KEMARVEX-288101 format. One record per residue: residue number from 0; x, y, z of N, C-alpha, C in turn; residue in three letters. Coordinates in steps of 0.001 Angstrom, whole numbers. Example, Ala and Ser with C-alpha at 12.3 -4.5 7.8 and 13.67 -1.06 7.14 Angstrom:
2
{node 0, {13190, -5690, 7800}, {12300, -4500, 7800}, {13200, -3300, 7800}, "ALA"}
{node 1, {12850, -2250, 7080}, {13670, -1060, 7140}, {12900, 30, 7870}, "SER"}
//
This chain:
216
{node 0, {108553, 20656, -2998}, {108405, 19998, -1685}, {107518, 18762, -1842}, "MET"}
{node 1, {107969, 17707, -1235}, {107201, 16464, -1313}, {105897, 16589, -521}, "ALA"}
{node 2, {104859, 15929, -1027}, {103568, 15955, -323}, {103642, 15175, 984}, "GLN"}
{node 3, {103020, 15791, 2051}, {103004, 15115, 3361}, {101996, 13970, 3394}, "LEU"}
{node 4, {100906, 14165, 2680}, {99843, 13153, 2699}, {99597, 12635, 1295}, "PHE"}
{node 5, {99295, 11397, 1203}, {98959, 10799, -72}, {97552, 11246, -501}, "ARG"}
{node 6, {97194, 11164, -1744}, {95851, 11536, -2211}, {94730, 10774, -1493}, "PRO"}
{node 7, {95030, 9532, -1086}, {94008, 8724, -393}, {93670, 9265, 995}, "SER"}
{node 8, {94508, 10184, 1504}, {94261, 10740, 2846}, {92943, 11493, 2904}, "ALA"}
{node 9, {92560, 12134, 1794}, {91282, 12861, 1754}, {90104, 11908, 1971}, "ASN"}
{node 10, {90183, 10784, 1307}, {89108, 9791, 1457}, {89065, 9230, 2871}, "SER"}
{node 11, {90262, 8957, 3413}, {90320, 8434, 4778}, {89780, 9443, 5782}, "LEU"}
{node 12, {90085, 10735, 5544}, {89594, 11789, 6444}, {88069, 11859, 6401}, "ALA"}
{node 13, {87498, 11770, 5195}, {86034, 11806, 5062}, {85387, 10617, 5762}, "LYS"}
{node 14, {86013, 9442, 5591}, {85473, 8241, 6246}, {85545, 8374, 7765}, "ILE"}
{node 15, {86663, 8920, 8254}, {86831, 9092, 9701}, {85812, 10076, 10265}, "ALA"}
{node 16, {85609, 11190, 9563}, {84636, 12188, 10025}, {83218, 11605, 9995}, "ILE"}
{node 17, {82908, 10888, 8893}, {81584, 10259, 8808}, {81372, 9229, 9894}, "GLY"}
{node 18, {82412, 8427, 10144}, {82316, 7418, 11201}, {82124, 8042, 12568}, "GLY"}
{node 19, {82840, 9160, 12806}, {82715, 9851, 14095}, {81306, 10403, 14280}, "ALA"}
{node 20, {80740, 10978, 13209}, {79375, 11503, 13285}, {78363, 10395, 13546}, "LEU"}
{node 21, {78549, 9264, 12864}, {77648, 8122, 13075}, {77744, 7619, 14513}, "ILE"}
{node 22, {78975, 7568, 15034}, {79184, 7111, 16409}, {78513, 8032, 17407}, "LEU"}
{node 23, {78679, 9344, 17205}, {78068, 10327, 18120}, {76546, 10227, 18071}, "VAL"}
{node 24, {75996, 10198, 16849}, {74535, 10125, 16702}, {73985, 8820, 17279}, "CYS"}
{node 25, {74693, 7725, 17056}, {74258, 6421, 17586}, {74282, 6427, 19107}, "SER"}
{node 26, {75327, 7017, 19668}, {75436, 7081, 21129}, {74287, 7879, 21730}, "THR"}
{node 27, {73988, 9044, 21097}, {72870, 9872, 21582}, {71554, 9112, 21445}, "ILE"}
{node 28, {71374, 8425, 20297}, {70140, 7670, 20069}, {69960, 6540, 21073}, "GLY"}
{node 29, {71032, 5809, 21324}, {70973, 4705, 22293}, {70689, 5235, 23692}, "ILE"}
{node 30, {71336, 6355, 24050}, {71114, 6956, 25365}, {69657, 7392, 25521}, "ALA"}
{node 31, {69083, 7938, 24432}, {67682, 8381, 24476}, {66750, 7188, 24667}, "TYR"}
{node 32, {67004, 6120, 23915}, {66166, 4916, 24013}, {66242, 4321, 25421}, "VAL"}
{node 33, {67453, 4262, 25975}, {67628, 3724, 27322}, {66918, 4592, 28347}, "ILE"}
{node 34, {67041, 5924, 28183}, {66416, 6845, 29131}, {64899, 6744, 29099}, "ASP"}
{node 35, {64338, 6436, 27926}, {62884, 6320, 27796}, {62411, 4879, 27923}, "ARG"}
{node 36, {63332, 3958, 28108}, {62975, 2548, 28185}, {62659, 2104, 29600}, "GLY"}
{node 37, {62167, 887, 29764}, {61766, 372, 31081}, {62923, 239, 32066}, "PRO"}
{node 38, {64177, 200, 31548}, {65330, 100, 32454}, {65414, 1316, 33368}, "TRP"}
{node 39, {64975, 2467, 32850}, {65038, 3715, 33613}, {63672, 4128, 34135}, "ILE"}
{node 40, {62647, 4072, 33277}, {61322, 4575, 33636}, {60490, 3583, 34437}, "THR"}
{node 41, {60816, 2293, 34338}, {60033, 1232, 34967}, {58645, 1075, 34357}, "ASP"}
{node 42, {58405, 1700, 33197}, {57113, 1550, 32524}, {56938, 96, 32100}, "VAL"}
{node 43, {55789, -474, 32453}, {55491, -1856, 32103}, {56107, -2885, 33030}, "GLY"}
{node 44, {56799, -2408, 34070}, {57455, -3320, 35006}, {56682, -3336, 36328}, "VAL"}
{node 45, {56172, -4482, 36707}, {55425, -4613, 37958}, {56385, -4966, 39092}, "ALA"}
{node 46, {56548, -4088, 40076}, {57461, -4397, 41185}, {56914, -5516, 42064}, "PRO"}
{node 47, {57814, -6217, 42703}, {57416, -7286, 43621}, {56793, -6666, 44868}, "VAL"}
{node 48, {55656, -7179, 45282}, {54947, -6678, 46463}, {54971, -7728, 47576}, "GLN"}
{node 49, {54816, -7294, 48823}, {54838, -8251, 49936}, {53643, -9207, 49939}, "PRO"}
{node 50, {52571, -8793, 49237}, {51376, -9636, 49139}, {50909, -9619, 47692}, "ILE"}
{node 51, {50467, -10750, 47194}, {49888, -10763, 45851}, {48515, -10104, 45936}, "TYR"}
{node 52, {48422, -8887, 45382}, {47155, -8166, 45380}, {46781, -7863, 43937}, "PHE"}
{node 53, {45650, -8383, 43512}, {45196, -8197, 42142}, {44127, -7103, 42077}, "SER"}
{node 54, {44477, -5989, 41437}, {43468, -4950, 41219}, {42385, -5458, 40267}, "HIS"}
{node 55, {42785, -6293, 39329}, {41798, -6845, 38390}, {40711, -7603, 39151}, "LYS"}
{node 56, {41112, -8401, 40121}, {40143, -9176, 40898}, {39275, -8258, 41764}, "HIS"}
{node 57, {39915, -7332, 42465}, {39172, -6494, 43413}, {38324, -5422, 42722}, "HIS"}
{node 58, {38873, -4816, 41671}, {38171, -3705, 41005}, {37214, -4209, 39931}, "VAL"}
{node 59, {37730, -5011, 39008}, {36881, -5450, 37891}, {35929, -6561, 38298}, "LYS"}
{node 60, {36464, -7596, 38942}, {35624, -8754, 39271}, {34668, -8463, 40430}, "ASP"}
{node 61, {35197, -7814, 41485}, {34379, -7577, 42678}, {33698, -6213, 42683}, "ASP"}
{node 62, {34117, -5315, 41774}, {33452, -4018, 41657}, {33745, -3042, 42784}, "GLY"}
{node 63, {34904, -3177, 43429}, {35263, -2259, 44524}, {35730, -929, 43941}, "ILE"}
{node 64, {35159, 153, 44411}, {35506, 1496, 43956}, {36892, 1894, 44449}, "ASP"}
{node 65, {37613, 2655, 43629}, {38969, 3106, 43989}, {39005, 3749, 45374}, "CYS"}
{node 66, {37959, 4523, 45670}, {37950, 5309, 46908}, {37767, 4480, 48166}, "ARG"}
{node 67, {37357, 3235, 48015}, {37199, 2392, 49199}, {38557, 2150, 49864}, "TYR"}
{node 68, {39574, 1920, 49031}, {40926, 1688, 49561}, {41751, 2967, 49601}, "CYS"}
{node 69, {41638, 3766, 48544}, {42379, 5026, 48476}, {41450, 6152, 48934}, "HIS"}
{node 70, {41168, 6146, 50205}, {40107, 6988, 50763}, {40423, 8482, 50781}, "SER"}
{node 71, {41685, 8844, 50681}, {42038, 10268, 50770}, {42261, 10916, 49404}, "SER"}
{node 72, {42003, 10181, 48339}, {42365, 10664, 47011}, {41593, 11925, 46598}, "VAL"}
{node 73, {40393, 12130, 47142}, {39583, 13284, 46749}, {39874, 14535, 47564}, "GLU"}
{node 74, {40534, 14380, 48696}, {40732, 15565, 49551}, {42159, 15717, 50053}, "ASN"}
{node 75, {43084, 14994, 49456}, {44468, 15068, 49918}, {45413, 15035, 48728}, "SER"}
{node 76, {46635, 15490, 48960}, {47636, 15431, 47890}, {48008, 13988, 47581}, "SER"}
{node 77, {47836, 13107, 48553}, {48183, 11697, 48377}, {46927, 10848, 48218}, "SER"}
{node 78, {47027, 9839, 47348}, {45891, 8922, 47189}, {45738, 8049, 48416}, "ALA"}
{node 79, {46842, 7840, 49129}, {46804, 7049, 50354}, {46947, 5565, 50106}, "GLY"}
{node 80, {47742, 4930, 50934}, {47879, 3473, 50894}, {46940, 2901, 51951}, "ILE"}
{node 81, {46070, 1987, 51573}, {45071, 1493, 52534}, {45718, 837, 53750}, "PRO"}
{node 82, {45243, 1163, 54942}, {45760, 516, 56150}, {45270, -927, 56228}, "PRO"}
{node 83, {45899, -1688, 57075}, {45524, -3101, 57244}, {44059, -3238, 57637}, "THR"}
{node 84, {43565, -2273, 58377}, {42165, -2308, 58819}, {41212, -2389, 57628}, "GLU"}
{node 85, {41548, -1663, 56550}, {40708, -1689, 55352}, {40683, -3088, 54751}, "THR"}
{node 86, {41848, -3720, 54677}, {41919, -5080, 54137}, {41117, -6051, 55005}, "CYS"}
{node 87, {41255, -5888, 56323}, {40599, -6810, 57255}, {39087, -6625, 57303}, "MET"}
{node 88, {38603, -5484, 56835}, {37148, -5287, 56833}, {36461, -6342, 55975}, "SER"}
{node 89, {37197, -6862, 54976}, {36674, -7961, 54159}, {37298, -9297, 54565}, "CYS"}
{node 90, {38615, -9272, 54740}, {39331, -10543, 54902}, {39298, -11109, 56313}, "HIS"}
{node 91, {38583, -10463, 57196}, {38288, -11118, 58476}, {37107, -12079, 58294}, "SER"}
{node 92, {36406, -11908, 57148}, {35236, -12738, 56872}, {35478, -13710, 55709}, "GLN"}
{node 93, {36184, -13238, 54684}, {36415, -14086, 53510}, {37916, -14297, 53313}, "ILE"}
{node 94, {38283, -15474, 52827}, {39689, -15842, 52653}, {40462, -15612, 53948}, "TRP"}
{node 95, {39786, -15812, 55077}, {40397, -15488, 56364}, {41337, -16571, 56890}, "ASN"}
{node 96, {41467, -17650, 56137}, {42440, -18688, 56502}, {43395, -19008, 55352}, "ASN"}
{node 97, {43297, -18237, 54276}, {44110, -18507, 53086}, {45567, -18120, 53323}, "ALA"}
{node 98, {46454, -18851, 52712}, {47884, -18567, 52836}, {48225, -17202, 52260}, "THR"}
{node 99, {47576, -16846, 51139}, {47898, -15591, 50460}, {47566, -14366, 51311}, "VAL"}
{node 100, {46603, -14507, 52216}, {46227, -13363, 53064}, {46878, -13410, 54451}, "THR"}
{node 101, {47771, -14357, 54659}, {48438, -14483, 55954}, {49199, -13214, 56350}, "GLU"}
{node 102, {49928, -12567, 55427}, {50625, -11325, 55813}, {49678, -10233, 56310}, "PRO"}
{node 103, {48454, -10223, 55820}, {47475, -9239, 56285}, {47109, -9526, 57738}, "ILE"}
{node 104, {46832, -10786, 58031}, {46472, -11156, 59399}, {47649, -10926, 60353}, "ARG"}
{node 105, {48852, -11161, 59840}, {50047, -10938, 60659}, {50212, -9448, 60978}, "GLN"}
{node 106, {49982, -8633, 59982}, {50056, -7179, 60174}, {49013, -6711, 61175}, "SER"}
{node 107, {47821, -7271, 61090}, {46729, -6904, 61992}, {47052, -7322, 63432}, "TRP"}
{node 108, {47656, -8484, 63581}, {47963, -9001, 64916}, {49116, -8246, 65574}, "ALA"}
{node 109, {50101, -7867, 64763}, {51296, -7219, 65324}, {51215, -5703, 65324}, "THR"}
{node 110, {50318, -5150, 64522}, {50231, -3693, 64423}, {51298, -3094, 63522}, "GLY"}
{node 111, {52047, -3950, 62844}, {53088, -3477, 61929}, {52517, -3326, 60517}, "LYS"}
{node 112, {52691, -2141, 59936}, {52126, -1864, 58613}, {52761, -2748, 57539}, "SER"}
{node 113, {51980, -3051, 56535}, {52480, -3793, 55385}, {53352, -2852, 54555}, "ILE"}
{node 114, {54531, -3282, 54207}, {55466, -2425, 53472}, {55290, -2613, 51961}, "GLU"}
{node 115, {54283, -1909, 51419}, {54031, -1972, 49985}, {55130, -1237, 49229}, "TRP"}
{node 116, {55412, -1687, 48032}, {56374, -1013, 47155}, {55616, -53, 46252}, "THR"}
{node 117, {55984, 1222, 46277}, {55297, 2210, 45465}, {55550, 1951, 43978}, "LYS"}
{node 118, {54489, 2029, 43203}, {54601, 1879, 41758}, {54832, 3247, 41119}, "VAL"}
{node 119, {54070, 4233, 41581}, {54195, 5604, 41090}, {54816, 6438, 42211}, "HIS"}
{node 120, {56107, 6633, 42121}, {56841, 7302, 43195}, {57585, 8506, 42624}, "ASP"}
{node 121, {56981, 9672, 42757}, {57600, 10882, 42220}, {58765, 11321, 43096}, "LEU"}
{node 122, {59744, 12005, 42509}, {60869, 12523, 43307}, {60381, 13513, 44362}, "PRO"}
{node 123, {61151, 13682, 45412}, {60768, 14572, 46507}, {60662, 16025, 46069}, "ASP"}
{node 124, {61353, 16395, 44982}, {61328, 17792, 44547}, {60127, 18112, 43653}, "TYR"}
{node 125, {59256, 17122, 43452}, {58067, 17335, 42624}, {56825, 17385, 43512}, "VAL"}
{node 126, {56050, 18463, 43378}, {54795, 18581, 44131}, {53649, 18124, 43239}, "TYR"}
{node 127, {52871, 17195, 43737}, {51709, 16708, 42991}, {50554, 16518, 43960}, "PHE"}
{node 128, {49391, 17017, 43574}, {48213, 16928, 44426}, {47114, 16144, 43711}, "ASN"}
{node 129, {46769, 14976, 44247}, {45724, 14160, 43628}, {44368, 14872, 43637}, "HIS"}
{node 130, {44034, 15502, 44756}, {42685, 16047, 44912}, {42346, 17112, 43877}, "SER"}
{node 131, {43313, 17972, 43543}, {43002, 19050, 42596}, {42790, 18493, 41196}, "ILE"}
{node 132, {43525, 17449, 40841}, {43351, 16855, 39517}, {41984, 16175, 39405}, "HIS"}
{node 133, {41582, 15499, 40456}, {40276, 14845, 40448}, {39156, 15878, 40422}, "ILE"}
{node 134, {39335, 16964, 41181}, {38327, 18022, 41230}, {38144, 18689, 39866}, "ALA"}
{node 135, {39187, 18680, 39060}, {39112, 19316, 37741}, {38641, 18364, 36645}, "LYS"}
{node 136, {38553, 17060, 36961}, {38030, 16112, 35986}, {39057, 15230, 35298}, "GLY"}
{node 137, {40197, 15023, 35956}, {41199, 14097, 35412}, {40915, 12712, 35980}, "VAL"}
{node 138, {40701, 11744, 35116}, {40358, 10399, 35561}, {41559, 9598, 36023}, "GLY"}
{node 139, {41317, 8619, 36875}, {42391, 7753, 37390}, {43166, 7086, 36253}, "CYS"}
{node 140, {42436, 6580, 35257}, {43079, 5826, 34186}, {43916, 6707, 33265}, "SER"}
{node 141, {43693, 8019, 33289}, {44480, 8915, 32447}, {45957, 8816, 32801}, "THR"}
{node 142, {46246, 8735, 34084}, {47636, 8647, 34531}, {48050, 7209, 34834}, "CYS"}
{node 143, {47151, 6436, 35415}, {47515, 5113, 35913}, {47178, 3972, 34963}, "HIS"}
{node 144, {46494, 4270, 33857}, {46138, 3213, 32921}, {44978, 2368, 33430}, "GLY"}
{node 145, {44742, 1257, 32766}, {43617, 378, 33110}, {43974, -484, 34323}, "GLN"}
{node 146, {43972, 140, 35483}, {44280, -570, 36727}, {43351, -1764, 36921}, "ILE"}
{node 147, {42120, -1603, 36466}, {41134, -2676, 36655}, {41431, -3913, 35808}, "ASN"}
{node 148, {42438, -3841, 34964}, {42821, -4988, 34140}, {44165, -5571, 34567}, "GLU"}
{node 149, {44721, -5075, 35677}, {46069, -5473, 36078}, {46065, -6446, 37260}, "MET"}
{node 150, {46476, -7683, 37044}, {46672, -8593, 38181}, {47812, -8082, 39078}, "PRO"}
{node 151, {48875, -7596, 38439}, {49973, -6938, 39146}, {50044, -5512, 38616}, "TRP"}
{node 152, {50053, -4518, 39487}, {50077, -3130, 39035}, {51455, -2748, 38517}, "VAL"}
{node 153, {51457, -2073, 37387}, {52694, -1560, 36813}, {52456, -139, 36304}, "TYR"}
{node 154, {53536, 572, 36094}, {53458, 1945, 35622}, {53183, 1950, 34117}, "LYS"}
{node 155, {52194, 2745, 33695}, {51832, 2835, 32281}, {52507, 4030, 31614}, "VAL"}
{node 156, {52622, 5124, 32350}, {53233, 6342, 31823}, {54499, 6680, 32605}, "ASN"}
{node 157, {55408, 7377, 31965}, {56685, 7697, 32612}, {56515, 8644, 33794}, "THR"}
{node 158, {55502, 9525, 33713}, {55307, 10601, 34688}, {56488, 11583, 34661}, "LEU"}
{node 159, {57221, 11582, 33572}, {58287, 12567, 33394}, {57665, 13951, 33208}, "TYR"}
{node 160, {58488, 14979, 33365}, {57996, 16348, 33276}, {57351, 16628, 31922}, "MET"}
{node 161, {57981, 16162, 30829}, {57409, 16457, 29508}, {56048, 15804, 29327}, "ASN"}
{node 162, {55845, 14645, 29982}, {54544, 13972, 29900}, {53479, 14796, 30614}, "TRP"}
{node 163, {53808, 15315, 31776}, {52868, 16149, 32529}, {52585, 17461, 31799}, "CYS"}
{node 164, {53636, 18070, 31231}, {53499, 19345, 30544}, {52580, 19226, 29331}, "ILE"}
{node 165, {52624, 18095, 28651}, {51740, 17901, 27497}, {50281, 18055, 27883}, "ASN"}
{node 166, {49935, 17566, 29057}, {48559, 17693, 29549}, {48282, 19120, 30010}, "CYS"}
{node 167, {49234, 19712, 30713}, {49042, 21063, 31247}, {48929, 22110, 30140}, "HIS"}
{node 168, {49557, 21845, 29006}, {49462, 22790, 27895}, {48080, 22770, 27251}, "ARG"}
{node 169, {47466, 21590, 27241}, {46153, 21442, 26610}, {45265, 20564, 27482}, "ASN"}
{node 170, {44861, 21054, 28659}, {44112, 20207, 29606}, {42774, 19718, 29088}, "PRO"}
{node 171, {42143, 20478, 28212}, {40829, 20083, 27713}, {40814, 18733, 27032}, "GLY"}
{node 172, {41934, 18335, 26464}, {42006, 17058, 25752}, {41963, 15863, 26691}, "ALA"}
{node 173, {42156, 16114, 27994}, {42268, 15002, 28945}, {41175, 15017, 30022}, "TYR"}
{node 174, {40295, 15995, 29978}, {39271, 16096, 31012}, {38040, 15268, 30676}, "LEU"}
{node 175, {37346, 14853, 31730}, {36098, 14122, 31572}, {35105, 14656, 32609}, "ARG"}
{node 176, {33823, 14385, 32457}, {32862, 14810, 33480}, {33245, 14233, 34842}, "PRO"}
{node 177, {33006, 14976, 35913}, {33406, 14532, 37254}, {32770, 13201, 37636}, "LYS"}
{node 178, {31596, 12949, 37093}, {30913, 11687, 37407}, {31638, 10483, 36802}, "SER"}
{node 179, {32561, 10729, 35881}, {33266, 9648, 35200}, {34728, 9507, 35636}, "GLU"}
{node 180, {35148, 10312, 36611}, {36554, 10309, 37031}, {37013, 8921, 37465}, "VAL"}
{node 181, {36174, 8206, 38196}, {36541, 6896, 38731}, {36065, 5735, 37860}, "PHE"}
{node 182, {35550, 6061, 36688}, {35124, 5030, 35737}, {36345, 4572, 34950}, "ASN"}
{node 183, {36832, 3379, 35254}, {38055, 2879, 34647}, {37878, 2529, 33165}, "MET"}
{node 184, {36646, 2370, 32720}, {36393, 1996, 31325}, {35957, 3180, 30469}, "ASP"}
{node 185, {36067, 4374, 31015}, {35640, 5573, 30281}, {36493, 5778, 29031}, "TYR"}
{node 186, {35839, 6105, 27935}, {36519, 6402, 26676}, {36214, 7846, 26277}, "GLN"}
{node 187, {37245, 8553, 25824}, {37041, 9926, 25376}, {36093, 9926, 24175}, "MET"}
{node 188, {35064, 10771, 24186}, {34094, 10784, 23083}, {34648, 11467, 21836}, "PRO"}
{node 189, {33932, 11328, 20736}, {34359, 11939, 19475}, {34374, 13456, 19558}, "ALA"}
{node 190, {33509, 14015, 20400}, {33434, 15481, 20543}, {34272, 15983, 21725}, "ASN"}
{node 191, {35398, 15297, 22005}, {36217, 15656, 23158}, {36706, 17103, 23096}, "GLN"}
{node 192, {36960, 17614, 21913}, {37459, 18988, 21780}, {36454, 19987, 22356}, "ALA"}
{node 193, {35182, 19850, 21974}, {34157, 20778, 22478}, {33817, 20482, 23934}, "SER"}
{node 194, {33760, 19189, 24294}, {33477, 18823, 25684}, {34590, 19312, 26589}, "LEU"}
{node 195, {35837, 19131, 26156}, {36973, 19576, 26954}, {36965, 21073, 27175}, "GLY"}
{node 196, {36646, 21813, 26128}, {36584, 23278, 26250}, {35500, 23684, 27244}, "ALA"}
{node 197, {34382, 22965, 27214}, {33288, 23245, 28151}, {33712, 22947, 29592}, "GLN"}
{node 198, {34406, 21804, 29798}, {34836, 21415, 31148}, {35926, 22346, 31682}, "LEU"}
{node 199, {36781, 22821, 30797}, {37808, 23790, 31207}, {37137, 25035, 31780}, "VAL"}
{node 200, {36085, 25475, 31115}, {35359, 26673, 31563}, {34577, 26404, 32848}, "LYS"}
{node 201, {33854, 25285, 32884}, {33022, 24963, 34043}, {33855, 24726, 35311}, "GLU"}
{node 202, {34997, 24047, 35152}, {35812, 23674, 36310}, {36946, 24651, 36597}, "ASN"}
{node 203, {36945, 25762, 35835}, {37956, 26812, 36033}, {39373, 26230, 35960}, "HIS"}
{node 204, {39614, 25474, 34897}, {40911, 24825, 34711}, {41891, 25797, 34051}, "VAL"}
{node 205, {43069, 25901, 34635}, {44102, 26767, 34087}, {45198, 25943, 33418}, "GLN"}
{node 206, {45820, 26512, 32415}, {46946, 25857, 31758}, {48216, 26309, 32474}, "SER"}
{node 207, {48580, 25580, 33516}, {49716, 25955, 34358}, {50976, 25237, 33886}, "LEU"}
{node 208, {51901, 26007, 33347}, {53140, 25408, 32840}, {54389, 26077, 33423}, "VAL"}
{node 209, {54199, 26990, 34403}, {55377, 27613, 35006}, {56021, 26630, 35999}, "ASP"}
{node 210, {57282, 26805, 36223}, {58071, 25876, 37054}, {57502, 25719, 38466}, "CYS"}
{node 211, {57040, 26860, 39037}, {56600, 26856, 40439}, {55330, 26026, 40665}, "ALA"}
{node 212, {54653, 25636, 39593}, {53453, 24811, 39747}, {53807, 23472, 40407}, "THR"}
{node 213, {54897, 22870, 39985}, {55289, 21549, 40494}, {56555, 21595, 41348}, "CYS"}
{node 214, {57412, 22561, 41111}, {58682, 22655, 41862}, {58579, 23792, 42861}, "HIS"}
{node 215, {58208, 23444, 44097}, {57963, 24476, 45119}, {59003, 24409, 46219}, "ARG"}
//
C-alpha cells in the first residue's frame, strides 16, 4: 500500500504543534500583561478632574493633614470626599479670585456638589472599611502611595484581590505605629519583622483571608 503521507509530514506536524503551543502561550502571556497593565488597572493613570487639585501643593507644601479634608477616614468605611465648605474654609480668603478656584466658588454659590472622579473605586461587591485598617496601623501611603508627591492623583496599586490577600496573609509586614499612620514619608524600619509581630499582638490584628471578609 502506498504511503498516505510523505516523510516530511512528521516534521511539518512537529512544527505545527510547536507553533500552536507558542501561539497559545503568547496569547495567554499577552492577555496577562494587558490585564495587569494600565489599560485595565488604571495604575499610573491620573483621571481628569473638574478642578486642578494638587495634593503635592496642599499636603507637602502647605502641610495639610489628610484628615482635614478626608474627615471621616478614622470612623467610617469611606474616607469621604471633602464638601465644598471644606475648600471654601481656605479659599474664601486665599486665591478667592483665581480662575482655577472658580468651580469651587460656583459650587458654593449654587449648592451643587463638585463631581470629582474617583481614583480608587472598588466594585460594589467588595466591602472595604477605611476605619478598621487605620485603627490596626495601616498607613495611607501603603495603599495610596506617596500622595504628598502627586500634583495629579493616580492609582499606585491595582487593589485587585490578590494584592489585598498578600497583606491579609502577612499583616505584620505592612503595619506601622498608629502615630505614623498619616505620615506620608514613613519608611518601614529594618526591624519590621519584630515590630510587625508586636503590632499584630497589640492591635489584635487577625489574618483574615476567608471570602466573607470582603464579599458580604
